[in-house]
Structure formats: structure tokens, C-alpha cells
C-alpha angles and dihedrals in degrees: 000000000000117000120226119252116244089253093051091045091049093050090049092054091048095051096041113110119245118249110254114226119196100173096094097041091049094048092044091052090048092049092048090054092049090050094049091051093045091050091054089052098041093110089060091067095221089152123048123184094218101059148356123022092344090059091047092052090053089056091043093050095047090048090055092050093051090048088055084076089066090077092060091049093050092045090058100039118074094196091055091046089057090054094042119023114232092239090058091044089052091050090054090047093054092047094050088047087061100039094046099058090040092056091045093050090050088048093054091046086223094292127118101222119177123004095259091050090048091053091047092049091047091049090050092051092047091051093045091049091048090050092057090049088051093050090054094050092042089058093057093062096038131059099243120350092277096029130113117286117264105241118217089226091062092048090050089051089054092056093049093047093048091048090052100047109015098056103050092101093048090050090056095044098040114011090170092074092061092088092052092048091049091052091047088052093050090047093052095045097041105124090201098056127098110272091207093048089056092043091057100035105042096082092056093046091047091052092047092053093048091051091052092048092051091052092047092049092048093109099041128105112278094239092048091045091052092049092047094051092047088057093046092050091052093052097044091046092053092049093048090053089055093048093047094044091059092047093050088050090057091046089052092052089051089049092051093051090054098039096056096056089047089054091053088049091052096050093044092050091045091052093050089048095050090047095046092048096050100036100042 
């Protein structure tokens, strides 16, 4: 059986569809409905933090938040990754990140209470909100929220391939644009450039190049013009994906630097809250 060349394998990975995962959205919608109904009934005091189901929900919510740390342990432990693949661990991590805050909000009956409980609740909401932001950013650099990571080398191959095959018609119709396109490609792939500068500016540069191409191709045959613009759009789209991928990677690193301290704040506040409730 013939093996695929690196170029073919890279293009197959780029063109593969991401796996759609519905577990987290379905659970999130279900939790939102439960929270909405509980909020409407909050004055009936069906749930009390001190005893009964309300107390049990507090224990369950805190347990979910503690179990969230399991993903960090699995991520850094090769033996554990062999037992539980990282994509499954991340799925569980996301589900716990939805169920835990839901249980704690129900436990609190949507009231702040004492100062230590207010700090613990606010910390939990900050971590939960940060988690949803991280999930959005994570999806920008993965195919599907639990898919394989999009490697920059694959995206660079896509730019080079589209430059070689997609722009032949444009080179014939408007050869003077080749210098501008080469400069654009070098700007996108420059390892020393600012990822966020490219992330924010690539759309404007792409639009400017396309406008220039449309002007240059104004006198060409309609079929030739359509073919040239199709090649140009393929190339510009590939280049834009590279620029935005690197920008999303930088945003993800910033998010991680903020999310981790928030988690420490949450667990510290939760520990103080539990001790204060049971000792005083």
C-alpha cells in the first residue's frame, strides 16, 4: 500500500472536516434552562445552602471544581494519558466546568450571603466565564473543540501550494501583481513579525490586494478574470489563515496566563468559605 507524501498528508489534514461535538452545548443549554427556572422560583426557598438539597448541591459543585484539576494532571502525565486520551479528558473538563458552577449557583439560591461566600461565588463565576472564553479561543486553533491541533507547518504548506497552483491565471493576466503578492506572503510567514499585528492587519491588506487585482483585471476576458480571482482568493485565504492562527495562539497564551491565577483564587476562596461555614 503506497504511503502519502508529506505534502499530500498535510493537505489531507488541512481539508479534513473537524469533528463536531455536541456534549458541551447540550449540557450548557440544559443547565441554562435549569438555572432560569430556579431563578424564577428563588423566592420560594426550595433550596437552602445550610441543609438538604441545597447543601448537597454545594458539595457536588465544589467536587466538580476540584475534579477539574484532573485535566491538568492528565495533561502532564504520560501514563495517565495512555489510560485516558487527552481529548476525552478535555471533554470531561469542559462538562465539569459547566456542571460545577450550575450546582454552586443553585446552592447559593442566587444570593450573595456573607462576605466569604460572596468572594467564593464571584471567583467561581470569573473562572467559569474565563473557561468559556478559553473554549472559544481553543476552537480557533483546533479543528473542532476536541480535534487535532492545526500545525503552522500545514498552514504554511497551504500558502505555498496555493501560491504555486492557484495564481497561474493571475500571473498571466496581471504579472505586475506578483511582487505585491510575494511581499504579502513574506509578511505573513515572517517568524520575527508581530503575531497580533498580522492578526489585526491581515484583513485590510488582503482586501487592498484584492481591490488592486480587480482593477488590474478590468480589461481581461471574463473567464480569465474569474479564474485569476479564484486563484487569488485561494492564496489570500490561505495566507489569512496562517496570520490568524498565529494571532489566536498568542491570545491563547495570554488567556492561559490569566486563567491559572483565577483558578488559584477560586480554590483559595472556596477553602476559606468551607472552613468558615463549618467552624463558625
